N, C-alpha and C positions, 0 to 999 in steps of 0.2 A: 504494500500500500504506500507508505511514505518512504520511498527509496532515496529521494533527494535529501542530502544532509541538511541543507538550509531549511527545508520544510520541516524536518524532524526537530531541529533547533527551535524554530518558530513555534511549533506545536507545544514544545515543553515550556518555553519562556513566556509565551502569550496565552497558553491554555492551562497547562498543568499547574504552573506556579501561581498564577492569579487565583485559580480555584482553591488551591491549598491555602493561600493567604486569606481568601474569603472565609474558609473554615476557621482559621485562627481568629479573624475579626469577629465572626459570629460567636465563637466560643467565648471570647473576651467580653462581648457586649450583651450576651443573652441574660435575661432576667434570671436571677439565682433560683427562683422557684421552679424553673424549667430545666435546670442543670441535671437533676437526677434522670429525667427522661432523655436528655441529650446524651447522657453517659451510655445509654443503650446503643445509640448510633455509633459512638466512638468505639465501644466495645466490639460491636459487630465488625467494624472496619479493621480494628486491630487483629481480631481473630482471623479475618479473611486474609490479611497479609501474612500472618503466621502459617495458615494452612497452605497458602501458595508456596511459602518457603519450605516447610517440612515435607510437602507432597511433591515438590518440584513440578508445579503446574504453571501454565501460561509462560512458557519459556520462549515462545515464538511471538513476540509483540510486533504487530504490523506498524505501530507508531514509532518503533525503533528500527525500522528497516528489516525486521524479521528476527532480531536477537534481543532478548531481555537481559542486557548486560548488568542491570541493577538487581538481578535476582538474589545475589549473595548478600545484599543489604536489606532484604525484606525483614529479616529478624529484628534489626534496629528500628525499621519503619513501624512494624507491628508492635514492638515493645513500647515505643513512644506513644502510639495511639492507646495502648492499654493503660499506660501510666496516666494519660490524660483522662481516660474513662473513669479511672479510680478517683482522680481529683474531682471530676464532675459529679460523681456519685456522692462524694463528701461535700459538695458545694464549695470547693476551694477557689479562692480568687486566682490562683496560679494555674488553673486548668488549661489555659491557652499556651503556657510556656513550653511544654513538651511538643506541642504542634508547631510552634514557631521554630524550635530546635530541629524538628523534622524537615521543615522547609529549608532552613539553612544548610542542614546536612545534605539534603537532596541537591541543592544548588552546587555545593562544594564537590560532591562526587560527580555531578554532571560535567562541571568545568574540568575536573581532573581527567575524566574519561575522554573529553574532546581533544586532549593533548596527546 
């Protein structure tokens, strides 16, 4: 699907990263009374990433030109979402922090992978 490198970079920087930043923004600004419910969504996302990691699934990502080069980092990705889900369940003000760390980590490994 996205075989052109520039298209893949644009997809990540203009699609994936803004979406993940929106999740950070939403988590930071959501009314605390809804955080427990939001924790379910974060938990499901975290478990999904961990299942992909442990079951070696979705290793042929069309948005990456056919290779899921970030598969080995899904453990970190899933772990950060699970941490955030625990904070959300506890209605902690820092619920958004692991999600922001996930975005920064994702950007870092993306740029390192480009070299």
